[in-house]
N, C-alpha and C positions, 0 to 999 in steps of 0.2 A: 711944698708944691705937690699937687696931685694930678698933674696933667701930662699926658704923653704928647709931645710936640715934635714930630719928625721935621727935618729940613730937606729941601730939594738938593739934589747933588749939584756940584759945581759945573759938571759937563756931562754930555751924553756918553762919553767914552769911545774908545776905538778898540774893538776886540773881535775875535773870530766868531762867526756864525755860519753854521752849515744849514742851508735852506733847501727845501724841497724834499718830498717824501722819498723819491728815488735816491737822492744823495744820502739821506739818512740811512735808508735801508741797506745801501751798498757798503758804506764805510763806517757806520756808527751804530750798528745793530745792538751793541752791548748796552746802549743807553735805553733800551726798550725792556730790560728785565733786571732782576736782582737775584739774591740768593734764595728768595722764596720760590723761584722758578715761574712766577707769574710773568706773563709777557704781554706787552701792549701791541696795538695795531698801528694804524697810520699816525705819524708824527710829522709836522710840517717844518720844524726847525729845532736845532740844538745849539744853545748859546754857550760860549766858553769865556765868561767874564774873568778879568784879572784883578779887579778892584771892586769895592762896594759901589762906586759910581757906575761901573759897568753892569753890575747886577740890577741896579735901579733902572738903567737904560733898557736892559733886556725885559724887565717887567713892563715898562711903559710901552715898548714896541709890541709885546704880545697883546697887551690890552688894546692898543690901537688897531690891531688886526682882529679883535674880537675873540682872542684865544685865551685859554687857561694854561697854567704852567705847572709842571712837575719839577721838584727839586731833586737833583742827583748828586750824591756824594760818591763814596766808594762802592755803594750798592751791596754792602755786606749784610744788610738787614734781611730778616726772614718773614716779614709781615707784608711785603709788597708796597711799602710806603714810597719807594723811589720809582715805581713803575708808572709811566704816563698812560694809564688805562683810560682816564677820562679827561686827559689834557692834550692839547694840540702842540705844545712846545715844551722843551726840556731846558732847564738851566743847570748846567754842570759846573760844580764849584772847584774842581781839581786844580785850576790854574790860579786860584787865590792863595798864593803860596809864598808870601814874603819870608825873608830870613827872620826866625824868631828873635825877639828882643826881650831880655831878662832885665827887669827893673825892680827897684825897691820902693815900697810904700812908706809914707811918713811914720807908720807904726813899727817899721823895721822888717815887716814881712816882705817876701819876694813874690813876684808874679811874672808871667810871661805873656807877651803880646804875640798873637799867632793868627794866621789866616785860616779860613774855613777849610781850605783844601789840604792843609798839612795833615799827615796821618799820625796816629799815635806812635808808630814805630819811628817815624822821622823826627818827631818831637823828642822822644826818648834818646835817640842817637845824638841829636843836637845838644841836649842838656848834658849827656854823659861825656861828650868829647869837646865841649867848649865851642860849638859851632854856631853860637848865638851872638847877637850884638849885646854889649853890656854897657849901656850909656851911664849907668850909675855905679860902675865898678863891678868887680866879680865878687860873688858871695864867698864867705870864708869856708863854708862847708858845701859838699855836693848836694844838689837839689834834684828833685824829680817830680813829675806830674803823676799822682798815684792812681788815677782812674785807669782801670785795666780791663776794658771789654775784651771778650774772647778773641776777636779779630783785631790784631794790632795794625792791620791795613785800613781800619776804619778811619775816616777823616774827622777832624775836630768838629766841624760844623754839624756833621751827622750825629756825633756823640752828644752834643748839646741839644740838638733837636729831639733826641730820644731819651735824654737824661740817662745815658748809658751807665751801666755798672758792671761788676765782674767779681772775680774771686776775692779781691782785696776790699770790696765794699764792706765786708764784715767789720773792718777796722777803720777804713777811711771814708766810707759813705759813697753815695753816687755822685755823678757829675755836678748836680745842682749845688752842692756844698762848695765846689771849687770855682764856680763862675763869678768872677769879680765884676766884669763889665762885658758888654757885647754891642756889636754894631749889627743891626738888622734892617733889611729892606722890606718895607710894608707893601701891601697889596696894591696901593696906588702909585708905587714906584718912587717912594720917598725913603730917605735914610734916617733911621732912628738910632741915636746914641744913648745907651743906658748904662749907668753905673749903679751897682747895688748900694742901697741906702739913700739914693737921691730922690726917687719917685716911689711913693707907696700909696696904696689905696687908703682912703679915709672913710670909715664907716661903711666899708664894702663898696666903694665907688672910686673909679678913676675917670678922668675926662679925656676923651680922644679927640684931637683936633683934626678935622678933615682937610683935604687939600684946598677946598673952596673957602676955608676959614670957619665954617660952622662946626659946632661941637656935638659930639655924641657921648652919652654916658655909658661906661663899661661897668656893669654890676658884677662884683666879685664876692658872692656869699661864701660862708664857711661850708665847704663840701666835705663830708666825712672822708677821712683817709684811713686805710687799714694800718695795723700795727706791724707792718712788714715793709720790705722793699716793694716799690710800687711805681709803675710808669704807665698809667692808663688815664687818658683824658687830661684836662687842664687842672693845675694845682691851685684852685681858687681858694682864697681866704679873705676875710674882711679887711685885714691889715697887710695884704700881700705886697711884696716888692715887685715892681713892674718887670724886673729881669725875669721873674719866675713865670710871667705870662708866656715867655718864649722858650724857656728851658723845658723840654718835654712836650712841646706842642706839635711836634712832628711836621714842622714846616707849614702848618695851616694858618698861622697868624703873621708870620714874617720869615724871611730867609736870613739865617745867621751867616754873615759874611766875614766877621772878624770877632775876636774875643780876647779878653784878658783873663788869665787863669791863675789862681793861686798855686804856689808850689810848696812842697814839703821837704824837709831835710831827709835825705836818703838814709835808710838804716845803715849803721856801720857794719853790722854783720847779721846774717840770717841763718836760722836753723830750718832745714827742710826735713820733714818726717812723714813717712807713710806707715800707718799702723794697720796690719792685717788682722781680720777678725772673722767671725762666723756668720753674722746676720745683721739685718737692719736694726733691730732693737738694741743690739750691742753698740752699733754706731751712734744711735741717738743718745744712749747713756753716756758714751765717751764724750760726745760733743757737749752735752749739758754739763758734765763734770769739768771740762776744760774752760767753759765760759764762766763757771761759778768760782773757779779757783782764784784767790786774790793775787797770786804771783804769775798768772798767765793772762796774756792779752794777745791772742793770736791774730795775725794779719789775715789768714785765710784758713778755712776748714771746708774740705771737699769730700765727696762721697762717690764710691763706685759699688753697685750692688752685685750680687752673685751672678746674675745673668750677664751683666756687662763684663764681669771677670772671665766668664766662660768664653765670651766672644773674643776678648783680648787674647786669651790662651790660644784659641783657634787661629787668630791672626798671626800669633807668634810662630805657630807650626807652619803656616802657609807662607809667611813672609819673614825670612831669616833676619832682615834688617831691623826687626823689632827686638833689639837686644834687651829692652826693658822687661820683657816677659821672663827672662831668666832670673829676675829678682823676685818673682812671685813664689812664695812657699807653696808646696804641693797641697797643703790643707787650707790655704787661704780662700775664703768664699766671698769676702767683701773687703773694702779698704776705706780708710779715712786718711786724707792728706792734711797735714798741718804745717803752716809756715809761721815762724815766730822771729821777731827781731830781738837782738841783744846788743848791748854796748861793749861789754868786755867779758873777761873770763869769770869775774865774780857774778855778773848778771847771768851768764850762761849756767853757772852752777845752780843759781836759784831756779832757773827755768827747768833744768834737768831734774832737780829735786821735786819740783811741782809736777812734772810729767810722770815721774816715778810714782808719786803719791796718787795721781789720777788713775793711772793704769791699775794699780793695786786696788783702788777703791771700786772700780768697775769690773774687776776680775779678768784683766787682760795681761798678757805676758810681754815684757820687753824683748823677749827672744823673737817675737814676730814683728819686729820693727825694722824698717829700712830708713836710715837717717844719713844726712850729709850737710855740708856747709858750702860747697863750691857751686858755681853756676852750672857746672856739668851735672851735679846731682839734681838741681832744680829742673834742668832741661829734660833729664831722663824721666823724672817723676811727672812732669807736664806731658811728656810724650805718652806715658801710660794713661793719663787722664784723657788726652785728646784722641788716643787710639779708639776710644769708645764711639764718639760720634762719627769718626772716619769709617769705622767698620759698619756702623748702622747705615751710613750713606752708600757704602759699597754694596751692601745687601739689597737696599732698595733700588739702587741702580741696575742690578742684575734682574730684579723682578720687573722693572719698568720695560725691559726689553720685550717681555711677553704682554705687559699691560701698561701702555704708555701713560695712562692717566693715574696710575698708582703713585702714592707718595706716603712718606711716614707721617704720623700724627704726633707732633712734639708739643708738650705742654710747657707753660711758663708761669706756674703759679707758686706763690709763697704763702705760708701760714705762720702764725706765731710759734715760737719754739715749744711752748707748752702744749701745742696741738699737733706737733710734727709726727709723733708716733701714731696718733690716730689717723692722720692723713696718709702716712706711709702704709699702714695696715689696710686702709681702704683701697689704695692703688693696687696692692698686691692681691688682695682677695677678689676684687672685681675683675681684674684682668686675668688672673689665673682661672677663675670660673668661666670666663668667656673663651678661653683657649687661644687667645691671640698673642703672638710673640711680642715681648716688650723688654726694655731695660730701663733702669733708673739710675741717675747719676746727677751730680751738680753741687750747688752751694749749700751744703747742709747746715753750715753755721748760721745762715740767714733764714733757715726754714724754707729754702728755695730749691726744690728738687725737680729736675727735668725728667718727665716720663716720655720715653720714645716708644711709640707703638708701631709695630712693623707688620702691617696687613699683607696678606697674600692675594686677596681677591677684592672685588668691588664691594661685596657684601661685608667683608671684614672691615674695609675702610669706612663704610657707613656706620657700622657699629662702633668703631673707634671714635668717630666724630661725636656720636651720641654720648659715649663714655666721657669724652673731654668736657662736654657741656655739664654732665652730672658732676664731674670732679670740680669744675669751676664753681658750681653752686655750693658744693661742700666747702671749698676753700673760703668763699665769702662768709658762709655761715660760721666758720671757725675764726673769723676776724682777719682773713687774708686777702690776697690780691689775685686777680685773674691774669695780670700781666706784670711780672716783677721786674723784668729787665729788657724785654724785646719790644715793648710798646704794642699798639693796636694796629696801626697801618690800615691797609684795605682788607686784609684777610680775617681780622679778629673783631670786626665791628660789632658782631652780635654779642660779644662778651661784655661790652660796655653796659648793656641793660641788665646784666647779672650783677655788676659791681655797683651801679648807681641807680638811684630812684629816678622816675620820670622828671621830677622837678629839678634834680641835679643836672640831668642831661639837658633840660631846657635852658638852664643857666649857662652851660657850656656853649650850646648853639647860639645863644644870644651874644656871647663874647665874639664868636666867629662872625656873626652877622654885623656886629659893630665895627670890627677891624677889617673885614673882607666881605662886604655886602654882595659883591658880584661872584663870590666863590672862585676867585682867580688862582689862589695858591693851593696846590696839592688837593684838587677836587677828589672826593671819594675817600680821603684819609680821615679816620675817626668817624666821620658821619657820611651817610649816603648823600649823593649830590641832589 
């Protein structure tokens, strides 16, 4: 079967709607912006559906009014995708929040059925404490959902829409790998139930059945993908699974209302280790050695550069609550965080021997290592990592008091590991020559480093934006991605033309036209209206 055939919902639903611009503005202004700080103007209604049927009813009601809709999750994104800039109505998914149900597939694997409005933190808590329904009995070993985007307050629907990833993507991969099935509401207000493996493109084509019964062909050519983490545009392939039309489509092809997600066995034990070192090249060598060693399979590898370390030290002096700073050796100029799972003492011995070998091979000392096994150690090390963006945001916040339009310029590019040192050197040389303040940190194991540029003036901000575009071109030249984990949204549309050819972009627009010819869903996301 190669046809997408949604069905009409059983009923129109009965859910809360806030109507009228004055009512929205007075009590629901939070739905007009997200973490990107982009803000919308007038919005006529905010819908709070509680079921997929309700979502379908909301879409049909908006269409009847001649309105377009923006999809709102937890609004933790930084690309403006949830902001109703070009939409007249908002569909907020936070109330699609049924109790998670853990079930077993015929092949013995376990999965969880969850609503779009459930957050990552809520799902983790439910799995950890047995707060789910277990219609097929309880699993013998603890399970968890391994996708770990930075914001645990992110909702499941949003993480699927953006193909979210995080530090553990190095080992577990991004969201796409874990989506077993989903329920999506299409632009004509119908419900589409998709299970991975059931509907695939044949020779680069799927058939889309319109509400009036007529058929439209959805062409899915092989579009080149970089050899890195990547979440930009539609993941089109000649033999693609129909589920993957919606994972990472940023709400432009359908609204994910419910999903079935594969679960993994929770690691019995974990080693948390922060290695302090002198510079970026040393960090790249350490990461490469860890990934090449046959006895190492790290869950995560993270990086903090010397400028970021200096900011953290300053925060530690100014904010005594940051006890993690006391862990920093006086001579530490950079750091690599490693997380590794192990089953028992014998396995830990092999991991320890491998790490000792790796450190010796790259000329680093175990005396400059901070290691632990308890959740307390993990939380302290995470606080050290998270202190960097928190400090950056605080700096920019103070500068905005004098220049309200000022903002940081944060990159989201990844390159193959064999090009990482070249890209890191380019970042440092170009930014140092420009004299603009910056820090570098992020998912070094995936070749995915975030450059945060901190301009002081409008002129520096303009130069920072130009540098970002130059960096994006270099990342693509090296075989990388312009958007490794945060997507494109509204604010990064210009980078799609750097990543893809005109014919590839035309193919993506054709898919959007086939499934949403009136531009009802998330107008302005990915493509200009």
